[in-house]
Each structure stands twice: as structure tokens, then as C-alpha cells.
C-alpha positions in Angstrom: -58.5 -8.9 -42.5 -58.5 -5.9 -40.3 -60.9 -3.8 -38.3 -61.4 -0.3 -39.5 -63.1 2.7 -37.8 -65.3 4.8 -39.8 -66.6 8.2 -38.6 -68.3 10.7 -40.6 -70.4 14.0 -40.5 -72.8 14.9 -43.3 -73.1 18.5 -42.8 -75.8 19.6 -45.2 -79.2 19.5 -43.6 -81.5 16.6 -44.8 -78.8 14.9 -46.3 -79.4 11.2 -47.5 -77.2 8.8 -45.9 -78.6 5.6 -47.8 -76.0 5.6 -50.6 -73.1 5.9 -48.1 -74.3 3.3 -45.7 -75.2 0.8 -48.5 -71.4 1.2 -49.7 -70.3 0.7 -46.1 -72.2 -2.6 -45.8 -71.0 -3.7 -49.2 -67.4 -3.3 -48.4 -67.7 -4.8 -44.9 -67.2 -8.3 -44.0 -69.0 -7.9 -40.8 -69.7 -4.7 -39.1 -70.6 -3.0 -35.8 -72.9 0.2 -35.9 -74.1 0.9 -32.5 -73.3 4.8 -32.6 -74.6 7.3 -34.9 -72.3 8.0 -37.9 -69.8 5.5 -36.4 -68.9 2.0 -37.9 -66.4 -0.6 -37.2 -65.9 -2.9 -40.2 -63.9 -6.0 -41.0 -62.3 -5.8 -44.5 -59.3 -6.4 -46.7 -59.3 -2.6 -47.8 -56.6 -0.2 -46.5 -57.8 3.2 -44.8 -56.8 5.1 -48.0 -58.8 2.8 -50.2 -61.8 2.8 -48.0 -61.6 6.5 -47.7 -61.5 6.7 -51.6 -64.4 4.2 -51.8 -66.8 6.0 -49.5 -65.9 9.7 -50.7 -68.1 9.9 -53.8 -71.2 9.1 -51.5 -70.6 12.2 -49.6 -70.8 16.0 -50.4 -67.7 18.3 -50.7 -68.3 19.8 -47.0 -68.6 16.6 -45.4 -66.1 14.9 -42.9 -64.6 11.5 -43.0 -62.2 9.6 -40.7 -61.0 6.0 -41.4 -58.7 4.5 -39.0 -57.1 0.8 -38.6 -58.0 -0.2 -35.1 -57.0 -3.8 -35.0 -55.6 -4.8 -31.8 -55.9 -1.3 -30.1 -56.7 -1.0 -26.5 -60.3 0.0 -25.8 -63.1 0.1 -23.1 -66.7 0.6 -23.7 -69.9 0.8 -21.5 -73.7 0.5 -22.2 -73.6 -1.7 -25.2 -75.7 -5.0 -25.9 -74.0 -8.3 -25.1 -73.8 -8.9 -28.8 -72.2 -5.6 -29.5 -69.6 -6.1 -26.8 -69.0 -9.5 -28.1 -68.2 -8.2 -31.6 -65.8 -5.5 -30.1 -64.1 -8.2 -28.0 -63.8 -10.6 -30.9 -62.6 -8.1 -33.7 -60.9 -5.1 -31.9 
């Protein structure tokens, strides 16, 4: 299982995030969502598979970035202890 980064901008004013968020939660085997429009999830899916799964829940002009961040170097500040623990365990 790997840790994937998901970042998105839904550009239409008033756009409903519910369908997209539901899909992210359904494919995740654990997730971290402490920043707006940013998720880290544990999954077996590849970046391409996840992109293709999420895209139907977005409008044509929206932006989506999916990256495999398993094992990358990182630093953070200001998150809760549980948020930091998740990051240390899975990234």
C-alpha cells in the first residue's frame, strides 16, 4: 500500500464537493485531510487509476494533482499530534 497526495481546485463558484469527498473516502484505506483541498490517502491504486476515479466527480475546468509520496522527505508545522503521527507513520 502507498501514500498518495491529492490536491484539487474546484473552480466553479458554489461547486459541491460532496461527491468528490465521498469518492476519496471510499478509495482510501486511511486518510489525512488537515488542509483545504488537500488529502493524503493510503491506497493500492496508482496515481493514474486514482486520477481516473476522481475525475468524473469534477467539472471540466477543475484541476487535480495526484502524486505518490511514499517515503519522501517532508517537514510540517502547526498540526495536531494525531495529524503529525499519521504523517510520520505513512509518509
